[in-house]
ROKE-767736 format. One record per atom (N, C-alpha, C, CB): residue in three letters; x, y, z. Coordinates in steps of 0.001 Angstrom, whole numbers, plus 500000, padded with zeros to 6 digits. Glycine has a CB too. Layout:
% residues N
ALAXYZ/...
% end
This chain:
% residues 320
UNK481340500994506552/UNK481997502121505879/UNK482619501642504567/UNK483083502762506798/UNK482286502310503462/UNK482847501944502164/UNK484027502859501847/UNK481767502031501048/UNK485194502265501728/UNK486364503046501334/UNK486753502781499890/UNK487536502738502249/UNK486273501676499331/UNK486559501339497939/UNK485247501088497200/UNK487490500095497848/UNK485197501537495961/UNK484012501318495134/UNK484330500598493834/UNK483347502633494829/UNK485594500611493425/UNK485947500083492107/UNK487374499517492178/UNK485832501200490996/UNK487495498216492403/UNK488776497567492667/UNK489262496828491425/UNK488657496596493855/UNK490567496870491183/UNK491161496049490126/UNK492197495120490745/UNK491806496937489017/UNK492085493852490398/UNK493020492826490873/UNK493862492361489695/UNK492262491620491530/UNK495173492419489848/UNK496103492036488783/UNK496619490634489090/UNK497290493063488656/UNK496408489703488167/UNK496818488312488383/UNK497554487789487163/UNK495598487421488693/UNK498234486659487344/UNK498849485923486242/UNK498431484468486375/UNK500416486071486244/UNK497501484002485545/UNK497069482608485650/UNK498256481652485618/UNK496098482270484522/UNK498224480664486498/UNK499320479715486576/UNK500323480041487662/UNK500014479645485271/UNK500334481278488147/UNK501221481660489240/UNK500507481411490564/UNK501657483151489115/UNK501151480708491473/UNK500469480299492699/UNK500058481473493579/UNK501354479376493485/UNK500748482616493453/UNK500399483765494282/UNK499083484411493848/UNK501514484791494238/UNK498625484131492616/UNK497445484810492088/UNK496162484383492786/UNK497324484552490610/UNK496048483106493156/UNK494809482606493756/UNK494498483276495098/UNK494897481099493946/UNK495438483301496060/UNK495107483978497323/UNK494904485477497168/UNK496194483732498333/UNK495565486085496172/UNK495373487521495946/UNK493979487785495409/UNK496431488071494971/UNK493509486967494473/UNK492153487130493952/UNK491121486871495050/UNK491915486182492759/UNK491386485876495880/UNK490467485599496989/UNK490372486807497917/UNK490927484352497780/UNK491507487444498202/UNK491511488657499031/UNK490735489779498342/UNK492962489113499323/UNK490924489939497034/UNK490224490995496289/UNK488714490778496318/UNK490720491045494831/UNK488277489529496176/UNK486846489228496214/UNK486269489556497592/UNK486593487744495864/UNK486990489179498645/UNK486545489496500005/UNK486428491002500206/UNK487512488903501037/UNK487430491753499721/UNK487391493217499828/UNK486195493791499091/UNK488682493830499280/UNK485956493301497867/UNK484833493793497075/UNK483511493522497788/UNK484831493142495685/UNK483393492361498415/UNK482168492032499141/UNK482006492911500378/UNK482169490554499543/UNK483103493119501118/UNK483039493924502340/UNK482698495375502049/UNK484357493851503085/UNK483225495898500941/UNK483016497311500612/UNK481885497514499597/UNK484305497912500069/UNK481242496412499202/UNK480187496466498175/UNK480705497199496931/UNK478909497174498731/UNK481891496797496514/UNK482580497455495397/UNK482526496596494138/UNK484041497752495767/UNK482680497239493003/UNK482871496528491748/UNK484290495965491710/UNK482609497461490531/UNK484438494849490990/UNK485759494228490880/UNK486057493893489431/UNK485844492960491749/UNK487252494231488987/UNK487757493823487677/UNK489040493028487901/UNK488011495066486741/UNK489256492009487065/UNK490460491186487155/UNK491245491355485861/UNK490109489678487411/UNK492517491682485992/UNK493346492032484841/UNK494604491173484810/UNK493719493524484876/UNK494963490751483620/UNK496259490108483378/UNK497013490988482385/UNK496091488624482829/UNK498306491142482571/UNK499103491986481686/UNK500137491129480968/UNK499793493130482478/UNK500131491171479625/UNK501144490485478829/UNK502394491359478824/UNK500637490201477363/UNK503500490882479393/UNK504710491709479442/UNK505214492071478046/UNK505807490984480212/UNK505845493220477954/UNK506362493688476666/UNK507330492683476052/UNK507054495039476833/UNK508074491958476890/UNK509054491013476360/UNK508382489922475539/UNK509860490389477496/UNK507104489631475840/UNK506404488581475109/UNK505900489036473749/UNK505253488078475923/UNK505809490378473583/UNK505289490889472317/UNK506372491593471508/UNK504130491841472571/UNK507607491445471963/UNK508737491962471210/UNK508635493453470968/UNK508854491244469900/UNK508959493860469780/UNK508951495282469439/UNK507695495691468709/UNK510149495623468601/UNK506564495000468995/UNK505347495287468240/UNK504858496713468451/UNK504257494315468626/UNK504518497371467366/UNK503840498660467383/UNK502777498592466303/UNK504840499866467152/UNK501831499533466261/UNK500811499497465219/UNK501386499492463806/UNK499894500670465376/UNK502634499960463637/UNK503243500027462300/UNK504182498851462023/UNK504009501335462144/UNK504192497865462901/UNK505161496780462745/UNK504795495793461658/UNK505311496050464033/UNK503604495881461143/UNK503210494967460077/UNK502239493915460563/UNK504425494302459484/UNK501544493264459640/UNK500498492311460003/UNK501002491100460768/UNK499799491852458777/UNK502217490630460490/UNK502688489420461161/UNK502854489653462661/UNK504015488953460550/UNK503439490799463017/UNK503596491115464436/UNK502245491349465077/UNK504491492343464626/UNK501348492013464357/UNK500003492241464886/UNK499275490941465119/UNK499201493115463945/UNK499410490003464201/UNK498764488696464349/UNK499346487931465529/UNK498914487873463064/UNK500667488045465713/UNK501313487373466843/UNK500777487915468163/UNK502842487548466778/UNK500613489223468235/UNK500073489835469451/UNK498658489333469711/UNK500084491376469340/UNK497833489289468654/UNK496463488808468814/UNK496438487362469291/UNK495697488938467500/UNK497339486549468765/UNK497380485146469150/UNK497743484997470629/UNK498384484383468277/UNK498774485746471067/UNK499177485691472471/UNK498055486204473359/UNK500461486508472704/UNK497409487289472924/UNK496326487872473716/UNK495161486906473860/UNK495847489172473083/UNK494778486252472761/UNK493674485283472809/UNK494009484138473763/UNK493372484728471396/UNK495256483676473708/UNK495667482582474581/UNK495581482990476052/UNK497092482137474239/UNK496040484212476356/UNK495991484683477742/UNK494549484921478189/UNK496813485973477898/UNK493685485362477271/UNK492271485543477633/UNK491647484207478037/UNK491481486167476455/UNK491949483170477264/UNK491409481843477592/UNK491907481385478958/UNK491801480813476512/UNK493201481570479189/UNK493775481167480476/UNK493152481961481624/UNK495302481359480467/UNK492907483249481404/UNK492321484090482447/UNK490882483663482728/UNK492368485577482037/UNK490113483370481667/UNK488728482925481863/UNK488683481632482675/UNK488029482721480505/UNK489564480696482339/UNK489609479430483071/UNK490012479643484532/UNK490585478464482395/UNK490934480586484749/UNK491410480851486104/UNK490315481456486982/UNK492614481783486062/UNK489557482413486435/UNK488583483134487261/UNK487237482425487360/UNK488375484517486709/UNK486984481451486480/UNK485659480827486435/UNK485196480289487789/UNK485663479706485431/UNK486033479565488554/UNK485555479053489848/UNK485164480148490831/UNK486614478190490473/UNK485747481353490665/UNK485487482444491598/UNK484222483221491249/UNK486667483385491631/UNK483711483040490027/UNK482537483787489595/UNK481305483416490407/UNK482276483547488119/UNK481339482266491082/UNK480214481886491931/UNK480125482776493170/UNK480338480420492347/UNK481274483334493593/UNK481291484182494783/UNK480915485623494464/UNK482659484142495431/UNK481312486079493268/UNK481097487480492908/UNK481202487632491399/UNK482117488405493624/UNK480303488395490822/UNK480374488661489380/UNK481361489800489127/UNK478963489016488805/UNK482316489569488229/UNK483286490614487924/UNK483732490500486477/UNK484497490529488869/UNK484334491580485998/UNK484839491650484632/UNK486304491223484598/UNK484675493077484061/UNK486751490675483464/UNK488167490335483297/UNK488675490915481988/UNK488381488798483332/UNK489967491226481960/UNK490562491894480799/UNK492036491546480709/UNK490374493428480882/UNK492538491452479482/UNK493963491241479250/UNK494542492494478606/UNK494211489986478354/UNK495631492997479188/UNK496322494166478661/UNK497693493743478160/UNK496445495279479737/UNK498280494545477291/UNK499597494227476745/UNK500508495445476831/UNK499480493744475284/UNK501727495232477319/UNK502695496325477402/UNK503511496229478672/UNK501988497675477337/UNK504107497329479065/UNK504868497390480310/UNK503896497346481474/UNK505754498670480372/UNK504077496399482365/UNK503068496087483367/UNK502602497299484163/UNK503600495060484303/UNK503523498024484808/UNK503084499102485687/UNK502406500226484906/UNK504268499655486471/UNK502876500477483675/UNK502255501522482860/UNK500821501148482493/UNK503078501771481587/UNK500621499897482066/UNK499281499479481663/UNK498327499435482850/UNK499336498113480990/UNK498828499067484009/UNK497976499066485206/UNK497555500488485550/UNK498711498419486406/UNK498503501414485545/UNK498189502806485879/UNK497233503402484855/UNK499475503649485956/UNK497452503110483579/UNK496545503621482544/UNK495144503048482709/UNK497084503289481147/UNK495049501783483124/UNK493736501188483385/UNK493057501890484556/UNK493870499676483673/UNK493836502255485584/UNK493299503002486721/UNK492719504332486251/UNK494392503238487785/UNK493462505041485408/UNK493001506347484930/UNK491796506206484006/UNK494133507077484204/UNK491795505167483183/UNK490710504958482230/UNK489397504590482920/UNK491091503875481243/UNK489511503729483917/UNK488312503122484500/UNK487963503612485903/UNK488482501651484538/UNK488770504508486436/UNK488457505077487744/UNK488592504092488899/UNK487071505620487727/UNK489524503147488790/UNK489735502224489909/UNK490245502998491124/UNK490737501098489519/UNK489811502592492310/UNK490285503266493522/UNK491136502357494405/UNK489106503783494318/UNK491455501161493912/UNK492416500288494586/UNK492987499311493571/UNK491753499529495773/UNK494304499156493600/UNK494989498100492838/UNK495486497079493838/UNK496177498672491967/UNK495147495808493620/UNK495692494740494461/UNK496353493703493556/UNK494573494084495346/UNK497576493342493882/UNK498329492390493066/UNK499347491662493937/UNK499037493109491887/UNK499819490491493505/UNK500888489836494249/UNK502195490626494130/UNK501087488395493744/UNK502953490662495203/UNK504298491240495129/UNK505133490405494165/UNK504970491300496543/UNK506070491071493507/UNK506865490369492494/UNK507803489331493092/UNK507666491361491692/UNK508238489561494342/UNK509156488632495000/UNK510343488317494085/UNK508419487329495394/UNK511218489304493823/UNK512283489132492837/UNK513365488126493214/UNK512919490434492589/UNK513312487581494401/UNK514305486580494781/UNK515563487162495381/UNK514668485766493602/UNK515605488489495516/UNK516755489130496152/UNK516621488975497662/UNK516859490640495751/UNK517697488669498338/UNK517666488455499776/UNK516988489633500474/UNK519089488252500322/UNK516012489329501333/UNK515298490335502126/UNK514476491300501279/UNK516278491117502954/UNK514179490963500045/UNK513361491840499210/UNK512112491101498777/UNK514154492335497980/UNK510955491698499005/UNK509678491120498570/UNK509179491829497319/UNK508623491213499695/UNK509446493129497209/UNK508855493940496156/UNK509871494217495046/UNK508325495257496735/UNK509421494034493795/UNK510291494172492643/UNK510167495511491949/UNK510009493092491676/UNK510731495605490760/UNK510810496866490027/UNK509436497416489655/UNK511636496681488777/UNK508563496558489079/UNK507225497030488731/UNK506456497468489968/UNK506453495942487994/UNK506629496734491077/UNK505980497124492323/UNK506393498538492726/UNK506323496129493441/UNK507683498821492683/UNK508169500131493103/UNK507660501234492187/UNK509689500144493136/UNK507585500937490882/UNK507017501929489956/UNK505555502221490304/UNK507126501430488494/UNK504797501183490631/UNK503397501380491012/UNK503305502211492291/UNK502691500019491205/UNK504149501891493256/UNK504121502625494517/UNK504466504096494308/UNK505088501996495517/UNK505345504367493363/UNK505735505757493102/UNK504678506517492301/UNK507060505793492359/UNK504025505844491361/UNK503292506571490319/UNK501797506285490227/UNK503897506270489022/UNK501312505234490866/UNK499890504909490745/UNK499070505915491548/UNK499606503459491231/UNK498009506481490967/UNK497260507526491648/UNK496327507033492752/UNK496472508275490655/UNK496106505718492858/UNK495231505192493910/UNK496035504280494825/UNK494020504425493302/UNK495471503884495965/UNK496188502964496856/UNK496580501674496145/UNK495332502638498075/UNK497719501120496558/UNK498243499876495983/UNK498435498868497110/UNK499591500123495215/UNK497823497708496935/UNK497909496629497920/UNK498740495514497302/UNK496481496111498347/UNK499921495267497843/UNK500823494229497340/UNK500827493072498324/UNK502268494785497128/UNK500387491904497867/UNK500255490766498765/UNK501545489963498835/UNK499109489872498320/UNK501874489540500030/UNK503064488736500279/UNK502895487356499655/UNK503339488617501793/UNK504003486718499225/UNK503886485363498663/UNK503177484376499592/UNK505259484832498334/UNK503252484607500901/UNK502554483734501851/UNK501252484333502329/UNK503436483441503040/UNK500532485052501465/UNK499292485732501836/UNK498312484796502529/UNK498640486335500608/UNK497800485259503693/UNK496854484464504481/UNK495425484915504186/UNK497160484586505998/UNK494485483999504342/UNK493072484331504117/UNK492602485369505130/UNK492190483063504205/UNK493133485304506348/UNK492787486270507394/UNK494062486721508089/UNK491785485658508421/UNK494215488030508213/UNK495375488566508901/UNK495196488438510416/UNK495605490035508504/UNK496312488295511121/UNK496296488273512586/UNK496691489621513173/UNK497231487188513109/UNK497589490332512474/UNK498069491626512968/UNK498238492593511800/UNK499409491462513736/UNK497647493769511952/UNK497763494843510969/UNK498487496005511636/UNK496356495285510425/UNK499495496545510968/UNK500286497642511525/UNK500117498884510663/UNK501780497252511626/UNK499707499978511282/UNK499581501268510596/UNK500750502152510999/UNK498221501961510933/UNK501515502630510025/UNK502659503508510285/UNK502246504942509987/UNK503901503095509425/UNK502304505800510994/UNK501898507199510826/UNK503087508110511084/UNK500726507557511778/UNK503038509287510480/UNK504133510239510637/UNK503543511631510824/UNK505097510200509410/UNK504114512404511725/UNK503650513772511953/UNK504725514541512709/UNK502305513785512738/UNK504640515855512617/UNK505541516747513344/UNK504674517614514255/UNK506415517631512360/UNK504686517385515564/UNK503809518144516463/UNK504060519647516426/UNK503979517650517872/UNK505293520023516084/UNK505631521447516072/UNK505194522135514789/UNK507118521628516262/UNK505010521364513730/UNK504634521941512433/UNK503529521099511784/UNK505873522030511490/UNK502300521240512267/UNK501196520454511707/UNK501035520706510213/UNK499889520779512433/UNK500731519654509483/UNK500605519718508030/UNK499259519108507634/UNK501792518974507322/UNK498360519879507027/UNK497040519349506653/UNK497128518148505718/UNK496216520435505995/UNK498115518153504801/UNK498271517021503883/UNK498657515768504666/UNK499338517332502797/UNK499563515926505612/UNK499995514808506444/UNK498846514303507315/UNK501185515222507321/UNK498067515245507844/UNK496916514868508673/UNK495925514039507869/UNK496221516120509239/UNK495640514484506644/UNK494698513741505794/UNK495229512357505487/UNK494428514498504487/UNK496531512261505208/UNK497139510981504881/UNK497084510039506082/UNK498588511178504420/UNK497390510539507268/UNK497314509711508467/UNK495893509195508690/UNK497786510504509691/UNK494900510063508448/UNK493514509643508599/UNK493165508508507655/UNK492584510813508364/UNK493632508617506398/UNK493363507559505414/UNK494047506254505814/UNK493837507993504011/UNK495286506341506281/UNK496022505154506719/UNK495287504458507850/UNK497444505530507164/UNK494846505231508830/UNK494184504650509996/UNK492838504030509638/UNK493994505710511070/UNK492084504684508764/UNK490797504115508349/UNK490991502756507687/UNK490069505071507388/UNK491916502695506737/UNK492155501453506011/UNK492656500353506944/UNK493161501685504885/UNK493600500701507803/UNK494166499703508714/UNK493114499213509704/UNK495373500287509471/UNK492339500143510256/UNK491338499770511256/UNK490231498918510654/UNK490739501015511892/UNK489765499273509468/UNK488704498489508835/UNK489178497088508484/UNK488202499192507584/UNK490429496969508011/UNK490934495647507670/UNK491143494808508921/UNK492239495758506887/UNK491673495412509970/UNK491851494687511223/UNK490502494238511777/UNK492588495560512250/UNK489518495120511682/UNK488179494781512166/UNK487571493654511342/UNK487266496012512127/UNK487713493710510021/UNK487147492692509140/UNK487755491325509397/UNK487352493080507691/UNK489066491282509682/UNK489755490008509899/UNK489840489628511372/UNK491146490070509315/UNK489224490469512233/UNK489327490266513688/UNK490799490154514103/UNK488545488988514122/UNK491587491049513543/UNK493035491060513783/UNK493390492142514801/UNK493810491290512458/UNK494585492038515372/UNK495108493112516216/UNK495467494305515338/UNK496348492633517032/UNK495218495503515851/UNK495635496728515163/UNK496746497382515960/UNK494441497710514975/UNK497883497589515314/UNK499022498263515925/UNK499273499563515169/UNK500292497352515916/UNK499449500649515905/UNK499746501951515297/UNK501122502382515791/UNK498644503030515654/UNK502035502634514862/UNK503409502952515241/UNK503811504317514692/UNK504377501865514735/UNK504541505054515513/UNK505102506351515105/UNK506527506436515628/UNK504235507553515639/UNK507458506740514747/UNK508865506883515129/UNK509200508365515297/UNK509800506225514069/UNK509920508703516354/UNK510268510094516613/UNK511753510193516969/UNK509388510677517753/UNK512262511407516861/UNK513640511681517263/UNK513729513111517754/UNK514632511437516092/UNK514828513426518427/UNK515063514785518927/UNK516219515380518139/UNK515367514791520471/UNK515935516144517073/UNK517010516695516250/UNK517963517557517085/UNK516424517523515098/UNK519260517339516876/UNK520258518160517566/UNK520430517838519034/UNK519902519585517435/UNK519927516669519470/UNK519999516338520897/UNK521438516308521406/UNK519335514992521158/UNK522333515720520616/UNK523728515607521061/UNK524332516998521257/UNK524566514793520038/UNK524088517906520309/UNK524615519270520439/UNK524008519973521645/UNK524337520081519162/UNK522708519741521853/UNK522062520376523004/UNK522740519952524308/UNK520562520020523045/UNK523029518658524402/UNK523629518155525634/UNK525096518610525778/UNK523547516620525666/UNK525804518719524639/UNK527210519108524686/UNK527393520561525087/UNK527860518867523348/UNK526564521434524497/UNK526812522857524629/UNK525985523527525724/UNK526543523526523329/UNK524968522875526179/UNK524139523519527194/UNK524726523308528581/UNK522706522983527138/UNK524698524375529406/UNK525116524261530792/UNK523910524104531709/UNK525939525479531203/UNK522738524013531105/UNK521519523900531886/UNK521387522472532414/UNK520283524293531039/UNK521341522274533708/UNK521229520916534238/UNK519916520245533875/UNK521382520937535730/UNK518903521074533591/UNK517599520506533266/UNK517453520212531778/UNK516500521445533711/UNK518551520308531010/UNK518472520145529560/UNK517816518825529123/UNK519857520232528975/UNK518083517699529792/UNK517420516465529361/UNK515905516580529266/UNK517765515358530302/UNK515285517527530029/UNK513834517672529975/UNK513366518162528607/UNK513365518631531059/UNK514264518793527845/UNK513897519215526495/UNK513524517998525662/UNK515052519998525827/UNK514342516958525739/UNK514072515723525014/UNK512796515071525536/UNK515260514752525135/UNK512616515102526845/UNK511406514526527427/UNK510165515264526945/UNK511477514562528956/UNK510285516575526805/UNK509146517362526306/UNK508831517020524856/UNK509434518865526435/UNK509891516817524052/UNK509678516426522657/UNK508960515078522600/UNK511029516356521892/UNK509416514148523427/UNK508771512829523470/UNK507312512956523868/UNK509502511898524450/UNK507031513833524830/UNK505654514000525304/UNK504749514548524204/UNK505620514930526519/UNK505264515475523378/UNK504430516021522302/UNK504116514953521250/UNK505131517224521639/UNK505089514089520982/UNK504851513002520032/UNK503873511987520611/UNK506173512311519657/UNK504008511714521892/UNK503080510765522525/UNK501660511308522489/UNK503501510477523982/UNK501515512601522761/UNK500196513219522718/UNK499595513141521316/UNK500278514675523177/UNK500434513403520304/UNK499958513316518923/UNK499523511917518556/UNK501030513775517972/UNK500265510910519028/UNK499909509519518743/UNK498610509147519443/UNK501038508569519179/UNK498426509619520664/UNK497188509356521385/UNK495993509946520640/UNK497264509927522806/UNK496176511146520094/UNK495090511783519324/UNK494721510944518102/UNK495503513205518881/UNK495727510392517431/UNK495441509541516276/UNK494726508263516706/UNK496739509195515529/UNK495096507734517864/UNK494389506570518389/UNK492930506882518652/UNK495050506079519663/UNK492637508095519123/UNK491255508504519355/UNK490480508614518045/UNK491214509835520098/UNK491176508980516959/UNK490504509061515661/UNK489910507712515265/UNK491482509542514581/UNK490633506646515569/UNK490137505308515242/UNK488793505070515917/UNK491153504225515671/UNK488675505457517186/UNK487423505291517912/UNK486303506105517269/UNK487599505699519374/UNK486656507284516768/UNK485650508164516181/UNK485036507570514937/UNK486252509506515858/UNK485852507098513999/UNK485260506643512748/UNK484834505178512772/UNK486229506857511632/UNK485306504389513744/UNK484833503010513847/UNK483543502914514650/UNK485902502135514482/UNK483354503833515577/UNK482227503728516483/UNK482669503082517785/UNK481087502929515842/UNK481969503398518836/UNK482388502998520181/UNK482540501480520319/UNK481387503505521206/UNK481532500728519916/UNK481566499281520117/UNK482696498627519339/UNK480242498664519711/UNK482817498991518042/UNK483860498393517213/UNK485250498757517707/UNK483697498829515770/UNK485430500011518124/UNK486756500443518569/UNK487146499758519872/UNK486793501964518745/UNK486173499497520748/UNK486482498794521991/UNK486886497353521700/UNK485276498828522947/UNK486192496738520724/UNK486534495363520353/UNK487917495310519716/UNK485481494782519389/UNK488261496351518939/UNK489543496371518237/UNK490693496713519178/UNK489498497370517088/UNK490483497700520063/UNK491476498098521065/UNK492867498295520462/UNK491542497057522171/UNK493065499370519657/UNK494368499597519003/UNK495512499684520004/UNK494324500876518176/UNK496638499127519624/UNK497841499176520454/UNK498790500221519872/UNK498533497772520536/UNK499173501198520684/UNK499998502309520231/UNK501460502056520553/UNK499535503617520867/UNK502340502340519591/UNK503777502142519777/UNK504499503439519413/UNK504301500945518910/UNK505048504109520400/UNK505880505292520172/UNK507325504836520284/UNK505554506455521200/UNK508034504830519158/UNK509403504315519154/UNK510371505444518809/UNK509551503138518146/UNK511490505434519480/UNK512479506489519272/UNK513535506019518289/UNK513131506904520605/UNK513772506828517274/UNK514793506492516285/UNK514323506816514880/UNK515165505020516383/UNK515099506409513922/UNK514782506679512518/UNK513663505769512055/UNK516025506495511627/UNK512709506353511348/UNK511554505581510883/UNK511975504429509981/UNK510578506487510142/UNK512993504647509122/UNK513379503597508185/UNK514052502414508879/UNK514305504165507130/UNK514385502575510139/UNK514926501458510917/UNK513873500893511869/UNK516167501906511708/UNK513154501780512542/UNK512264501350513614/UNK510958500740513109/UNK511957502513514508/UNK510425501241512000/UNK509138500708511531/UNK509276499285510991/UNK508554501616510447/UNK510273498982510134/UNK510450497577509749/UNK510730496677510952/UNK511587497452508744/UNK511482497189511933/UNK511768496395513131/UNK510483496103513896/UNK512777497126514042/UNK509605497090514003/UNK508332496888514690/UNK507456495895513929/UNK507595498225514856/UNK507473495982512594/UNK506696495032511785/UNK507175493607512031/UNK506803495377510281/UNK508490493436512142/UNK509025492099512433/UNK508691491667513859/UNK510546492074512222/UNK508861492585514786/UNK508629492267516196/UNK507188491835516433/UNK508965493471517076/UNK506242492509515792/UNK504828492194515969/UNK504334491125514992/UNK504002493449515808/UNK505221490635514137/UNK504846489632513122/UNK503642490124512320/UNK504524488258513791/UNK503725491364511849/UNK502623491966511102/UNK502373491220509802/UNK502914493437510814/UNK501111491016509481/UNK500723490417508202/UNK500540491485507130/UNK499430489606508361/UNK500186492696507561/UNK499953493810506634/UNK500464495089507281/UNK498432493940506262/UNK501219495870506510/UNK501619497211506919/UNK500888498206506030/UNK503174497402506829/UNK500234499180506650/UNK499554500249505921/UNK500348501529506172/UNK498038500403506373/UNK500771502195505106/UNK501621503376505272/UNK501497504305504074/UNK503084502964505468/UNK501921505539504273/UNK502003506486503169/UNK503308506293502426/UNK501879507931503673/UNK503314506658501144/UNK504515506394500348/UNK505083507632499672/UNK504210505365499306/UNK504520508804499899/UNK505013509955499158/UNK505385511097500078/UNK503982510417498161/UNK506271511935499567/UNK506655513153500263/UNK506527514302499277/UNK508107513055500843/UNK506067515427499758/UNK505939516573498861/UNK507312517119498488/UNK505087517676499510/UNK507470517438497234/UNK508748517990496774/UNK508539519363496156/UNK509418517045495758/UNK507461520020496548/UNK507154521314495963/UNK505794521276495293/UNK508234521727494960/UNK505375522416494798/UNK504043522540494214/UNK503881521656492988/UNK503764523986493846/UNK504962521383492290/UNK504871520654491023/UNK504343519237491183/UNK506220520608490365/UNK504553518608492318/UNK504059517235492413/UNK504541516510493641/UNK504459516467491209/UNK504306515216493656/UNK504649514381494794/UNK505449513179494319/UNK503382513931495549/UNK506435512793495099/UNK507253511634494760/UNK507362510729495976/UNK508659512067494268/UNK507713509477495770/UNK507928508584496903/UNK509087509111497733/UNK508203507130496428/UNK508935509087499045/UNK509982509585499919/UNK511086508555500107/UNK509401509978501263/UNK512310509022500318/UNK513434508106500538/UNK513212507231501762/UNK514733508890500694/UNK512645507821502812/UNK512382507045504025/UNK511362505954503746/UNK511888507958505159/UNK510282506303503044/UNK509247505317502717/UNK509835504178501887/UNK508082505985501955/UNK510654504513500908/UNK511242503478500057/UNK512172502567500870/UNK512014504122498886/UNK512921503142501797/UNK513815502338502643/UNK513009501393503531/UNK514709503253503513/UNK511876501856504033/UNK511010501002504851/UNK510472499850504015/UNK509843501819505455/UNK509930500181502840/UNK509312499180501968/UNK510301498070501614/UNK508784499843500688/UNK511525498454501334/UNK512525497463500921/UNK512927496503502044/UNK513754498171500408/UNK512511496795503263/UNK512828495904504390/UNK511636495082504868/UNK513361496714505543/UNK510453495347504329/UNK509257494644504807/UNK509223493215504296/UNK507988495383504372/UNK508706492335505128/UNK508546490930504773/UNK507089490500504942/UNK509470490047505632/UNK506180491390504580/UNK504755491110504712/UNK504013491871503621/UNK504226491503506130/UNK502696491729503595/UNK501899492465502615/UNK501932493958502939/UNK500437491943502590/UNK501683494765501921/UNK501782496226502048/UNK500582496883501394/UNK503092496751501413/UNK499964497815502106/UNK498932498678501529/UNK499462500102501563/UNK497564498556502304/UNK499757500645500385/UNK500410501948500264/UNK499393503003499859/UNK501564501892499240/UNK499401504119500581/UNK498407505176500402/UNK499106506476500027/UNK497561505363501686/UNK498473507243499140/UNK498994508559498771/UNK498014509636499237/UNK499230508654497232/UNK498514510846499460/UNK497621511923499909/UNK496741512439498779/UNK498433513073500492/UNK495679513125499167/UNK494828513767498175/UNK495657514752497352/UNK493635514484498854/UNK495335514839496081/UNK496038515777495218/UNK497185515172494457/UNK496536516903496013/UNK497497513890494721/UNK498581513257493972/UNK498193513135492499/UNK498916511865494562/UNK499111513487491622/UNK498895513356490186/UNK499998512478489604/UNK498867514752489490/UNK499586511437488905/UNK500561510525488337/UNK501296511177487157/UNK499874509227487891/UNK502584510892487020/UNK503323511381485856/UNK503068510556484605/UNK504796511395486154/UNK502343509438484730/UNK502097508541483616/UNK500984509109482730/UNK501727507129484124/UNK501211509055481413/UNK500214509494480458/UNK499755508337479596/UNK500760510615479592/UNK498979508656478581/UNK498446507618477692/UNK499281507450476430/UNK497016507942477312/UNK500439508116476349/UNK501245508051475153/UNK501870506694474912/UNK502301509069475218/
% end
């Protein structure tokens, strides 16, 4: 099954995280029979206040820096060209903006890059990473500084409301499960599917109800969530095929509590190498933004992340 056709890998020659990320991108391109481009971005701080009107000296400085980075990029990717033929390019400007513009220009359907690892306690993903997660129109794969050649455990985080089915949410869950299952299958890794649920107003129900059977209300809510999770587990069998799904044998985790607490805890408990999850919540017809819950989860993860957006997402980034 091909889920990607045109992948872009963002690297910085000389940074140790770039080599395992490029190796992962090459493996993905081979598995999905996809095209691959490798991009390096010259940060705006390196080119100062250069604009087309800044004068020839600033323009020449930009060209000099760009030529130097092109040489470094060619030297970096040369050993990998034996595994797969791909294009390389150097961009200049604000990193997340230039990456998103490259996605729009070239029709990339996956961005893979090393996480920034800003050095903040318990934080793997930095400012540019968060901008990409919020605004990039295609899936974003951020590799952990300790990226492994093969994952051992992949965790898919799904969300749904059994009482109020949402077609957008259903589509997003399907995309999450496909990506997680295919990656787990490719790496012969365990696949874990987690869903966090809660019973809104449970305390009030118990306080004010005189019905002795009231606790069964919570049990019924749990049962509907369990049924929904089982249905999603069956979806994996459908699109993987009987033999592959039996070999993969997804493990389902129905956890009670807030998603922003329980999902990072499950990722730690299972020692997940990759978490696949959705990152946006609808805020009305005008568009989609990253959800507060998703952002809280991301900020607690200590592993690689593959972030997916629903169909219809439109980036706020333009070419200006």
